[in-house]
N, C-alpha and C positions, 0 to 999 in steps of 0.2 A: 573525240567530241569537238566539233567545230563551234567556235563562239564568236560573237560580234559584240564589241564594247561600245556602248553609247555614252557620250560625254566622258571620254576616256581619261582625261586628266593626265596624271603622271604614270598611269598604267598599273594601278593596284591590282586590277584584274589579271594582268600578265604575271605579276610577281606571285600571285596566289595560285593561278590555274595552270600556267605552263609547266611548272614542276610536277604537276599531277598527270601530265600527258595530254592536256587539252591543246587545241591548235587554234590560234587566232587567225580569222579570215578577213578581218577589217575592223576599223574603229571610226568613231566620229569625234572630232575635237577641233576647236578653233583657236585656243590659246597658243600663241606663237612660242612661248617658253616651254609649255608642256610638250608641244609638237617637236621642238628642238631636242628636248630630253629623250623622248621616245625614239626619235630618228638616230640619235647617238647611241642610246642604250641598246637598241635592238638592230643596229646596223642597217637601217632602211628596209627591214624585212616585214614590217607591219604597214599595211596600206591604210591611209587615212582618207575617208570619203568626205571630210569637211563638215560644214554646218548641218546639224541634224534637222534644222527647220526645213531643209530642202531635200529630205531623204527620198521623197517621191520622184525626184529627178535623177536619182542615182541609177546607174546601170547594173548594180549588183543583183545577181540572180542565183547565187550559190546556195547550197543546202546549209541550213543552220540547225545545230542541235541546241544551242543556248544563246540567248541575248541577255546581256548584263548591262545595267546602267544605273547611275544615280543622278537623275536630272537635277538641275540647280536647286538648292534648298533655300536660297535667300528669300524666295517668295513665301516660305512657310515657317521660317525660323523666328523665334521670339526676339532675336537680334535685329531681324529685318522688319519690313513694314507690313508683313503678312497680307500681301495683296493677292495671294493665291493665283487663280487662273487669269486674273486681270493683268498680271505681270507677264511680260513676254517670256520670262524664264519659266514661269509656271505653266505656260502653254506647251513647253517641251514635255511635260508629263503626259498630256493628251497625245502629243506626237509619238511618244514611246508606245502608247497603247495601239495607235493606228499602225505603227511599224510592225508590231507583233501580229496584227490582224492581216498584214500583207505577206509577211515572211513565214508565219506559222512554225517557229522553232518548237522542238519538243518541250523545252524548258525555258523559263526566263527568271532572272533575279532583278529586283528593283529595290533601291535603297533611298531613304530620305529621313529627314528629322522627324521626331514624334509630333511636331506641330502640324504636320500634314493631315493628321487624323482629325483636327479640329477647325482648321481654317475654312471659311465659308460654311460654318456649321457642319463640317464634315462632308459637304456635298461633292467636292472634287474627289476625295478618296472613295466615296460610295460609287460615284460614276466610273472611276477607274476600275474598281473591282467588278462592278456589274457588267461593264463593257467586256472585260476579259472573260468573265463567266459566260456571257451571251455567245461569244464566238467559240466556246468549247473548252476553255481552260479550267481545270480545278485549281483553286487558289488558296494559299495559306499565308498569313502574315503574323509577325511576331516582333516585339521590341527586344533587341539584343544589345548588351553593353560590352564594349571591347575590353573592359577591365577583367572580365571573366574568361578571356581567351589568351591570356599570357602577356598582355601589355599593360603597363601601369597608367592607363588613361581611362577616365570616366567618359565614355562616348556612347550614349544611347541613341540607337537608330532603328527605324522601322525597316524590316526586311520582308519583302513580298516575294514568294516563290510560286511559280505557276508550272503546271505539268499538263500538257494537252490531253484532254479526255480522261484525266484521272485525279480527282481531288484527294484520294487516299495517299498516293505517292507524294503529292505536294506537301501534305500535312506531315508525313513521316520524315521529310527532310528537316523540318523546323521543330518538330514536337516530340521526338524521341528523347525524353528528358534524361534517361540514363546515360546518354552519351554527350550531354552538354558539358563542356569542360569548365571547371572552376579552378583555374590555375593561379589567379592573382588574389584570391581571398575576398571576402565580403567587404572588408574595410570598415573603418570607424568614422561615423559622420560627426563633423565638428563645425562650429560656426567660425567664420573668418573673423579675425580681429582687425582686419584692414578696413578702415572707414570708407575706403573707396569702393567697397564691394560688399553687397548684402547676401550673396549666395552662399552655398555650402561648400566647404572644403573637405576632402577625404584624405585620411591617413591610413596607411597599411604598410607595415614593415618599412616605415620611414615616410613614404609619400606616394599618393596616387594623384596624378595630375588631373585637372579639369579638362573639358573638351577643348582641343586645339581649334583656333579660328584662323581666318585667312589674313589677319592683320597682326602687326607686331608693335603697335603703338601702346603706350601706357595709359589707356583710357579706362573708363569704368568697367568695360567689358573684357579687359585684358589682364586682370590680375591673376587669372589662372595660367598665364604665360610666365609668371614670376615664381622663383623658388628661393628658399632661404638655405644657405649652406655655410660651412665653416671653413675659413682659410686663414692660416697663420694665427690660429687661436682666436680669431675674430669672426663674428657672424656677419654675413652680407646678404643683401637682396639683389638678385640678378635675374635676367631673362633666361628662359630656356634657350639652349643653343640649337641651331638647325640639326646637328647630329642627334641631340636628345629627342627632338621632334620626329626624326626618322625612326628612332627606336620606339617612340610612343605609338607610331602607326604601324610598326612591324616590318619596316623596310630594312634592307641591308645597310650597314654603315656606309655613308658616302653616296647613297643612291642619287641625291640631288646635288652633289658637289659640282662646282663649276658655274653656278649661278649666284647672283647676289643673295645676301641673307633675306632681303625683302621678298624676293621671288620664291626662295625656298620655303619661307613661312607660309606664303600664300598658297603655293602648290600643295604642300603637305596638309594644310588646314582644309583644303577642298577635297581631299582624297578619302578613299575607303581605308579602314583598318584591315590590313592584309590577312591576319589570322582568322578573322570572321569569315571573309570570302573564301578562304581556303577550306575552312570547316564545312561551309555550305557546299562547295564544289566537291569535296570528298563524299558528302552524303548523297549528292546527285549521282555520282559515279557508282556508288553502292546500289542505288535504286536501279540504275541502268543495268548493272550486272545481274541483279536479282530478277529483273524483268526478262532478260534473255535466257 
């Protein structure tokens, strides 16, 4: 299965799909630190086509079985300004749909924050789904939380899966409930006692972290980056380490080593949770084998 990764970041798609036998034929990414990491990690074997805004100028004409991407979520996040398609980053969502319409992969996977369902009164998401349906894709979408896929992080995201010409197969990838893993437990919902933060905290077998973000400052939105642990018989409050953040996203230890902590937090906060993408990738392979 050949795949192309849009807004590739630090390569969560590769960490999830390459071990399953997928083959990457290209990526699109402009962040210099992410590109440096991918260049070093994969020894220059992954071709980067650059800025996705200019995909129509690319010379790529290879056969694609899968396109995967998580277009920037800042336009739709409750942390951002929710400018939706008026934000240049939001327009990358439309670009993703047009790219699909030109390349016609058998499958696609698209990820974003749940806020995308409601920004602009849901108009952008409706347009996105309707456009893909109009060009022949069966589409299914579902909100999945990474904490139920083996990592102790509460990270709810919308996943959209499309299969060309077959809505049943798209739905079976996301909605066969008997195979949805529940590896981290439901967790216990508790109110934070920290006056800087009015959100909910989750505890399960010690701790389930809140959603990782792209910043590491101690602001109102950053208390989920803080943990309380015990050292030398004393309790202390500290930030999550980059290593802990790698584990919360399902990456191997040291995956982002060699970069500053600031860049590591940013890169990991922007990424996919690897186990969720691997689960979807496995389900697509199963459908491909069943179809043949």
